[in-house]
N, C-alpha and C positions, 0 to 999 in steps of 0.2 A: 193756515188752511185747515178747516175741520177734517178729522180723520175720515168721516163718511164721504165728504166731497172728494178727498184724495183717492179713496178706494173706488169711488164711482168713475173718476177720470181714468184711473188705471184700467178698470174693466172695459170702458168704452174703447180705449186705445188697443187693448189686446183683441177685442172683438173686431175692430176696424182692420187690423193687420191680418187677422184670420180670414175675414170676408174677402179682402183683396186677393189673398193667395187662392182661396176657394174659387172666386169668380174667374180668375185668370185660367185656372185649370179647367173649369166648366166650359168656358168659352172655347178653349182649345179643343176639348173633346167634342163639343157640339159642332165645331167646324170640321171634324174629322182629322184634327191634328193631334200629334203626340205631345204630351206635356214636355217642357224643356227638361233635359237630363240634368243631374247634379253637376255642379262645376267640377272640372278636372282639378287634380292636385296642381298646385302652383309649380312652375318650373324652377323654383328656388328652394333652398334649404337653409335653415337657421342652425347655427352651432354656438352654444354658450362657451365663453372662454374663461371668465373669472367673475368674482363678485367682490364688492367693497361695501362694508357697513357704512351707513350714512343716516344720521338722525332725521335729516330733512327729506328723505326719500318717500314723499307722499303724493306729489303731483307730477313731477317730471324731472328731466335731466338734460343738460346741454354739455357739449364738449369741445375743447380745442386740442392742440397737440400735446399739452402738458397737464391739463387740469380738466376735471368735470365740475359742473355747477349744478348742484342738487337743489331742487325746488320744492318748497312747501307753500302753503297758502300765502304767508307773508314773511317767509324767511328763505334765504339762499345760502348754501354752504359751498365754499370753494375747496376742492380736494386735489391733492397731487396724485397723478396717475402712477408714479413710480413706487410710492410707499403708502398711499392711502391717507396721508396726513391732511387734516383740515387746516388750511392756512389763512382763511378769512371767512367771515360770516356777516351777512346783512340781515337786519330784522326791521320790519316796519312796525310802527306803534299800534297797539290795540286801539280800535276806533279810528284809525287813520284811513287814508284814501285807498290803500291797497289791501284787499281782503281775500282774493281768490286767484292767485297766480296759477298758471297752467303750464303748457309746454314752452320750451325755450330753444333758441338756436344761437350759435355764435357766428358773427359775421363781421369781419374787419375790426376785430378788437372790441366789439360790443356784444353784449348779451341782450337779445330781444326776447321778451316773455309775453305770452298771451295773458290777458287779465280780464276778469269780469266780476260782477257783483253776485254771482251765483251763491246761494240759491234764492236770492231776492228777486222779485219781479216788480215792475217791468225791468228787463235786462238792460244793462249798460256794459260796454266793453272798451278796452284800450290795449295798446301795445306799450309795454314799459321797457326802458332801456337802461342798462348798467355798463360802466366801463369795466372790462374783465380784469384789468391790472389792479384796480383799487376796490372793486365792488361798490363804487359810488353810483348812486342813481343819477343819470345824466339826461334823461329825456323821456317823453311820453307822447303818444298820439292817441287821442280820444275819438272813438266812433259815436259816443253818446248812445242814445236809443237807436239800435240798428235792427238786425234780423235774428239775433240770438246771442248766446253767451260764447265769446271767443275762446276756443280751446287750443288751437295750434296755428302756427304760421310757418311758412318757409319761403325762400327766395330762390328764383330760378330764371336765368336768362333775362335779367333786368326787371322781373315782375315779382310781386308779392302774391302768395296764395294763402288764404286764411279760411278756417272752418268756424262757422257760427252755429252752435248747437242749440237744439230744442229738445225738451225732455217730456216724458210722461209721468215722471216721479217728482222728486224735489226739484224746484226751479222751473216747473212747467208754467208757461204763460197761457192765459185763457184762450181757448180755441186752437191751440197748437200742440203738436206732439213731435216725436223724433223725425217724422217724415218731412218736417219743415226745416231740418238742418240744411245749411247751404255751404258749399265751398266756393269762395269768391276770389276772382283774380283782380288785382289792383296794379296800377303802374307804380313807379318808384316814389310817387308823391301821395300814395294811398287814395288815388281816384279809381272808383269802381269801373271795371271794364266788362267782366262777364261773371256769370254765376251758374252753378249746377247743383242738383240734388242727388241723393243716393237712391238706388233702386229699392223697391219695397222689400225684396227678399233680404237685402243686406240690412235694412232698417230693422227687420224682425230679429236679426242676429244681435242687434244692440240691446235687446231685452228691456226696452223702456228708457234706456240711456242713449248715448250718442257716440260720435267719434271723439275719442280723447286725445289721439295722437295722429300725426301725419307728416310725411316728408318725402322728398325725392331722393331715391337711393341709386344703386347701381343701374347703369344703362338708362338713367333718367326716369326709371319706373317710380310711380307714386305708390307708396305703401301707406296704409292707415291702420289704426287699432281702434278697438272698441273700449269699453269701460273696464271689463274684468275677464274677458275670454283670453286664453293663451293662444292667440291667433293674430296674424297680420293679414290684411286683405289687399290684394293687388287691384289697383284702380286705373282705368284709362279714361281719357276724355272722349266724348262721343263725336262722331263726324257730323251729326245733326241732332237737333233737339237739346234738351236741358238735363237729361238723366245720365249720370256717370255710369260707366260700364264696369261691373265687378268681374274680374278675369280669373280669380282663383284665391285660394286660402293657404296660408303658410303657417304650420304649427310652430309655436315658440315655447320657451320655458318661463316667460314672464306674463303676468296676468293683465294684459291691456295697459291702459294709461299712456302717458306721453313718452316718447322716445326721441332720440336725435342721432343723426349720422355724424360720425367724426370725419371719416374720409369716404364720402358716398360712392366714389368710383371704385373703392376697394371693398365696399360692403361692410365697413366697420360701424357698429351700432352700439349705442348705450341706451339702457332702459332701466326701469325700477321694478322692484317687488315691494309694494307698499306694505303688505302684511308683515314682511320680514325687515322692513326699513333697510333695504339693500339696493345698491346700484349694480347692475350686471353689464358686462361687456360681451359682445358677440360678433358674429360675422354672418352675413347673408351672401350666399354664392349660388350660382346656377348649378342645377343638378347635371351630372354627366350624361 
């Protein structure tokens, strides 16, 4: 894409988000209403526990009881949690079918990774599957051309949840921007059931990017991250309509990107610091 076209698209997106926010406030004031107050602090706190160097810490991380699986665009490193030793590595070939892995989760001995052709357009996405004991690639589910670039997946109560991102920067599809990002609920055979979008105020927080990570943590709460802010966002599903509800913001020590819960009920979480090529372990707990 020519530089001038990219800059023009970015300008239009910023202008759009600004106008949406301005119009909402103007309408509220015109109707004699007080603009919505800032969101309260999240009733949760994040505490970092330890860090582990990992060359693959660029896109995301997944975890089971004994290992973390550190994810780069087309490589995965398996590291022991007790001593940080890398015990296995998978690497896809240059020019092969896998080019941009994202977030991952471990479920029943399998590593499930979100994958897309980002930053190429039009977007295509898939879920790629590895056996955690051998790091052998064992399966794939392709969405083909869908609604965006798949960035994260999670499984809850028999259903898959997946985020398909849209961007205003690299990887932007014509006529779309981050407000077109969708979180979609599927059954266990990947049949679409429902879908939601993020509120405009949260889209503005993404800064032209989108949600890079997401998953259900303690108390079944959905937490998401953006691309580079040291924050997690608490999300609830609406009682009506198609817009997710942003309930609060939780400061963290890691700059966005994908994360994964190890024991969600205990709030144990793993994330990455891509600038330092480190995996960090932490805990999310309720404030007293």
